[in-house]
Backbone as ProteinMPNN parsed JSONL, in Angstrom:
{"seq_chain_A": "MSETLATASYIGATILFILCLGGLSNAETSRRGNLYGIIGMALAVVATIFGPHVSAAGLAWIIAAMLVGGSVGIYASR", "coords_chain_A": {"N_chain_A": [[7.114, -15.809, 0.053], [10.102, -14.75, 1.389], [11.054, -13.733, 4.818], [12.968, -11.811, 4.719], [12.793, -10.62, 2.217], [10.219, -9.682, 2.479], [10.515, -7.738, 4.504], [12.289, -5.934, 3.279], [10.717, -5.013, 1.303], [8.749, -3.63, 2.763], [10.377, -1.675, 3.868], [10.973, -0.341, 1.449], [8.407, 0.426, 0.753], [7.96, 2.391, 2.67], [9.913, 4.384, 2.222], [8.817, 5.21, -0.178], [6.393, 6.283, 0.607], [7.219, 8.412, 2.209], [8.502, 9.938, 0.207], [6.221, 10.439, -1.15], [4.778, 12.214, 0.516], [6.483, 14.465, 0.515], [6.328, 15.045, -2.248], [3.679, 15.79, -2.47], [3.554, 18.178, -1.116], [3.843, 20.355, -2.876], [2.366, 21.908, -5.659], [3.272, 21.644, -8.225], [4.716, 19.133, -8.185], [2.817, 17.349, -7.477], [1.581, 15.305, -8.941], [3.643, 13.415, -9.344], [4.182, 12.837, -6.649], [1.694, 11.639, -5.835], [1.904, 9.301, -7.541], [3.955, 8.04, -6.299], [2.996, 7.455, -3.798], [0.913, 5.581, -4.499], [2.327, 3.457, -5.655], [3.86, 2.833, -3.444], [1.861, 1.961, -1.67], [0.8, -0.29, -3.056], [3.017, -1.881, -3.173], [3.285, -2.467, -0.463], [0.881, -3.731, 0.095], [0.998, -6.062, -1.513], [3.414, -7.133, -0.366], [2.403, -7.79, 2.219], [0.217, -9.561, 1.667], [1.532, -11.738, 0.363], [3.251, -12.363, 2.448], [5.388, -14.023, 4.952], [3.9, -14.872, 7.146], [1.15, -15.025, 6.692], [-1.81, -16.697, 6.89], [-4.27, -18.905, 5.373], [-6.878, -18.219, 6.461], [-6.274, -15.655, 7.328], [-5.612, -14.45, 4.922], [-8.177, -14.374, 3.824], [-9.446, -12.561, 5.591], [-7.898, -10.216, 4.987], [-8.635, -9.822, 2.269], [-11.43, -9.391, 2.613], [-11.537, -7.103, 4.088], [-10.24, -5.23, 2.313], [-12.221, -5.252, 0.278], [-14.413, -4.051, 1.647], [-13.257, -1.694, 2.395], [-12.695, -0.521, -0.066], [-15.24, -0.262, -1.211], [-16.405, 1.525, 0.612], [-14.715, 3.776, 0.059], [-15.193, 4.224, -2.736], [-17.977, 4.94, -2.519], [-17.785, 7.254, -0.989], [-16.341, 8.896, -2.703], [-18.16, 9.862, -4.576]], "CA_chain_A": [[7.97, -14.735, 0.138], [10.884, -14.799, 2.576], [10.877, -12.697, 5.755], [13.899, -10.711, 4.505], [12.123, -9.908, 1.067], [9.048, -8.79, 3.021], [11.136, -6.546, 5.252], [12.813, -5.107, 2.194], [9.466, -4.421, 0.704], [8.128, -2.651, 3.706], [11.28, -0.451, 3.856], [10.838, 0.462, 0.193], [7.194, 1.196, 0.691], [8.13, 3.347, 3.703], [10.595, 5.348, 1.499], [7.954, 5.774, -1.201], [5.461, 7.04, 1.431], [8.027, 9.724, 2.517], [8.625, 10.676, -1.118], [4.837, 10.872, -1.511], [4.493, 13.333, 1.287], [7.29, 15.379, -0.175], [5.771, 15.425, -3.439], [2.386, 16.304, -2.369], [3.682, 19.44, -0.626], [3.967, 21.248, -3.977], [1.396, 21.699, -6.635], [3.97, 21.179, -9.403], [5.076, 17.761, -8.025], [1.825, 16.464, -6.828], [1.31, 14.047, -9.732], [4.689, 12.401, -8.934], [3.929, 12.399, -5.247], [0.629, 10.707, -5.904], [2.338, 8.078, -7.983], [4.814, 7.403, -5.273], [1.995, 6.872, -2.913], [0.188, 4.458, -5.154], [3.448, 2.411, -5.771], [4.164, 2.423, -2.12], [0.73, 1.17, -1.139], [0.665, -1.621, -3.862], [4.084, -2.767, -2.649], [2.983, -2.873, 1.067], [-0.322, -4.789, 0.111], [1.563, -7.259, -2.043], [4.317, -7.797, 0.712], [1.509, -8.374, 3.289], [-0.578, -10.689, 1.211], [2.464, -12.808, 0.208], [4.291, -12.503, 3.385], [5.578, -15.467, 5.424], [2.988, -15.03, 8.276], [-0.299, -14.969, 6.476], [-2.488, -18.068, 6.644], [-5.531, -18.75, 4.522], [-7.799, -17.404, 7.133], [-5.765, -14.371, 7.391], [-5.867, -13.781, 3.567], [-9.666, -13.983, 3.638], [-9.714, -11.251, 6.312], [-7.319, -9.128, 4.116], [-9.51, -9.471, 1.056], [-12.736, -8.91, 3.041], [-11.207, -5.69, 4.557], [-10.049, -4.442, 1.095], [-13.503, -5.05, -0.3], [-15.125, -3.099, 2.475], [-12.565, -0.26, 2.277], [-12.835, -0.032, -1.376], [-16.671, 0.019, -1.288], [-16.614, 2.837, 1.215], [-14.05, 4.743, -0.704], [-16.059, 4.503, -3.885], [-19.204, 5.731, -2.196], [-17.328, 8.544, -0.458], [-15.857, 9.759, -3.727], [-19.152, 10.274, -5.329]], "C_chain_A": [[8.737, -14.823, 1.372], [10.528, -13.581, 3.637], [11.816, -11.486, 5.311], [13.362, -9.966, 3.358], [10.981, -9.044, 1.617], [9.483, -7.645, 3.702], [11.629, -5.581, 4.38], [11.75, -4.242, 1.57], [8.757, -3.342, 1.535], [9.115, -1.453, 3.743], [11.16, 0.302, 2.606], [9.462, 1.057, 0.084], [7.214, 2.422, 1.682], [8.911, 4.575, 2.934], [9.692, 6.02, 0.43], [6.738, 6.692, -0.574], [5.988, 8.429, 1.855], [8.08, 10.556, 1.332], [7.186, 11.264, -1.592], [4.493, 12.179, -0.702], [5.197, 14.54, 0.812], [6.805, 16.033, -1.536], [4.456, 16.144, -3.509], [2.441, 17.64, -1.741], [3.727, 20.594, -1.676], [3.032, 21.007, -5.027], [1.955, 21.131, -7.93], [4.395, 19.783, -9.366], [4.07, 16.799, -7.407], [1.447, 15.257, -7.589], [2.381, 12.999, -9.444], [4.526, 11.937, -7.564], [2.752, 11.421, -5.13], [1.097, 9.269, -6.419], [3.219, 7.413, -7.119], [3.969, 6.784, -4.217], [1.301, 5.654, -3.349], [1.113, 3.281, -5.321], [3.687, 1.889, -4.435], [3.056, 1.503, -1.457], [0.601, -0.241, -1.813], [1.905, -2.406, -3.197], [3.873, -3.252, -1.224], [1.957, -3.931, 1.005], [0.217, -6.019, -0.405], [2.544, -8.121, -1.001], [3.513, -8.454, 1.812], [0.801, -9.619, 2.876], [0.245, -12.019, 1.033], [3.437, -13.023, 1.162], [4.316, -13.805, 4.136], [4.544, -15.784, 6.593], [1.584, -15.059, 8.048], [-0.888, -16.387, 6.065], [-3.701, -17.861, 5.707], [-6.542, -18.056, 5.102], [-7.484, -16.014, 7.148], [-5.979, -13.664, 6.019], [-7.294, -13.635, 3.437], [-9.989, -12.751, 4.369], [-9.101, -10.056, 5.555], [-8.232, -8.722, 2.926], [-10.901, -8.901, 1.441], [-12.572, -7.318, 3.413], [-10.911, -4.75, 3.327], [-11.329, -4.26, 0.356], [-14.393, -4.055, 0.332], [-14.633, -1.645, 2.357], [-12.757, 0.303, 1.023], [-14.213, 0.425, -1.738], [-16.817, 1.418, -0.598], [-15.862, 4.012, 0.519], [-14.653, 5.256, -1.981], [-17.189, 5.291, -3.609], [-18.772, 7.074, -1.705], [-16.863, 9.458, -1.611], [-16.893, 10.381, -4.547], [-19.962, 11.359, -4.871]], "O_chain_A": [[8.111, -14.968, 2.423], [9.824, -12.624, 3.314], [11.473, -10.322, 5.515], [13.416, -8.737, 3.404], [10.815, -7.874, 1.272], [8.887, -6.581, 3.533], [11.441, -4.396, 4.651], [11.851, -3.034, 1.359], [8.264, -2.328, 1.04], [8.669, -0.31, 3.652], [11.235, 1.53, 2.647], [9.293, 2.077, -0.586], [6.485, 3.388, 1.454], [8.467, 5.713, 3.085], [9.794, 7.22, 0.175], [6.234, 7.642, -1.173], [5.278, 9.434, 1.845], [7.757, 11.744, 1.373], [7.031, 12.295, -2.246], [3.959, 13.128, -1.276], [4.571, 15.595, 0.703], [6.874, 17.224, -1.837], [4.155, 16.94, -4.399], [1.407, 18.306, -1.79], [3.644, 21.753, -1.27], [2.866, 19.827, -5.336], [1.337, 20.327, -8.628], [4.463, 19.183, -10.438], [4.361, 15.704, -6.926], [1.031, 14.26, -7.0], [2.065, 11.816, -9.312], [4.706, 10.75, -7.289], [2.84, 10.456, -4.371], [0.754, 8.234, -5.848], [3.261, 6.184, -7.178], [4.234, 5.661, -3.79], [1.129, 4.737, -2.546], [0.666, 2.151, -5.126], [3.728, 0.677, -4.227], [3.322, 0.483, -0.822], [0.32, -1.233, -1.14], [1.714, -3.526, -2.722], [4.271, -4.361, -0.87], [2.049, -4.931, 1.717], [-0.056, -7.057, 0.199], [2.52, -9.338, -0.821], [3.868, -9.529, 2.295], [0.768, -10.611, 3.605], [-0.148, -13.124, 1.406], [4.406, -13.74, 0.914], [3.402, -14.619, 4.005], [4.396, -16.957, 6.937], [0.8, -15.111, 8.996], [-0.502, -17.057, 5.107], [-4.051, -16.739, 5.338], [-7.171, -17.266, 4.397], [-8.385, -15.192, 6.987], [-6.429, -12.521, 5.935], [-7.64, -12.611, 2.848], [-10.742, -11.923, 3.856], [-9.72, -8.994, 5.489], [-8.527, -7.56, 2.647], [-11.47, -8.072, 0.732], [-13.38, -6.459, 3.06], [-11.314, -3.587, 3.346], [-11.544, -3.173, -0.181], [-15.066, -3.286, -0.354], [-15.349, -0.65, 2.25], [-12.975, 1.51, 0.922], [-14.372, 1.389, -2.487], [-17.312, 2.362, -1.214], [-16.393, 5.12, 0.436], [-14.655, 6.446, -2.296], [-17.452, 6.257, -4.326], [-19.455, 8.037, -2.05], [-16.982, 10.679, -1.501], [-16.6, 11.377, -5.207], [-20.899, 11.763, -5.56]]}, "name": "protein", "num_of_chains": 1, "seq": "MSETLATASYIGATILFILCLGGLSNAETSRRGNLYGIIGMALAVVATIFGPHVSAAGLAWIIAAMLVGGSVGIYASR"}
């Protein structure tokens, strides 16, 4: 992924995060706000993983951190 595309993805994710906060401020729009947050985070993660400055060693650290964070999140949600 080129640097320009990664930057555009980060800007798009930022906009989605702002829309997420606005959507979560009202009970009627919270479902849409949650969806904006999910899409924004997925876009940011994909842009980071396929970004121009990530090496194989960096990718291993990203995957390890996602596994640890996901495990803690699953444990905390129960």
